[in-house]
N, C-alpha and C positions, 0 to 999 in steps of 0.2 A: 586248845592248844595256845603255846606264845607266839606271838607273830613272826619271830626271826626261823621258826622251827617252820613253821607253815611258808615260808618263805624260799626256804631250802628245798623242803618237801616239793613247792610248785616246780621247780629249777632241776630238782633231778627228775621229777615227771615228765618235764618236759623234752629234757635232753633224753631221756628213752623214746617218748613218742617222738619224735622227731632222729633217730638212731644217732643221735651228734655226741662225742666225747666233752667234756668240758675245756679242753685244749681246743677243739673245733670251734666252740662257742667264743672263745675268749676271741679270736684270729676274727670271725666274723660278728662280734658286739661289738670290737677296739677297745676291750681290757683285758690287760694283760695276765696271762694263764694264774698267774700267782695271784692273782686277787677273786679271779673268780674258785681258785682251788679253795682259799682261806675261806669265802663267806660259804662253800658246800663244807669246809671242816669245822663251823662253827669258830675260826677265830677273829671273822667282823661279825660281829652280834649283831647291827641293822644296818644294809645295805642302804645308801642313799638310794633315792627317787629317781638321778638322775645314776645312780649303776642301773638302777633296775629299768631306766628306757635302754639304756645302749642295748644289757640282757634281751630287751623286749625286741629292739629292732633286730639282734642278732638271730631272732625267732623266729623275725618277720608276721611278730603281733603288734599290739595295741596294747597299752598299760592295763586299759579294761579288760581284755581278752586275758592278761594277765590274772588279776585280780578276781574275774568271773569264773568263780572256782569253788568246788565245795569243801578244801581244804578251807578257807576263810571263813565259812560259815559260823563257825563260833570261837574264833582269834580271840584272842587278849591281847592288851596291853603288857609290855615288861614293864614293871615297876621303876620308877626312877630314884636313884639315890638322894639326888636332890630337892626331890620335891615335897613342896612345904604342906602342911596339914593344915586344910582350912578350919579356922573358928564358928 
């Protein structure tokens, strides 16, 4: 699974586990509801670490807790278009 997909799945899972809506998470994390929605609808391809930290604060978990999931066990990075091949 690609990292952005794993992040979205993890957020969705945590919302269900905590009986929270995306709107409530936005309020608790200090992130705009539209930004949370954009992350969940794949309009934001790779949320920043700062954004993930705010989401974790809204969920009352640490970044370690966020990434300590089977979802991230076999995660793959997204290829960068501007990545230069090594010779």
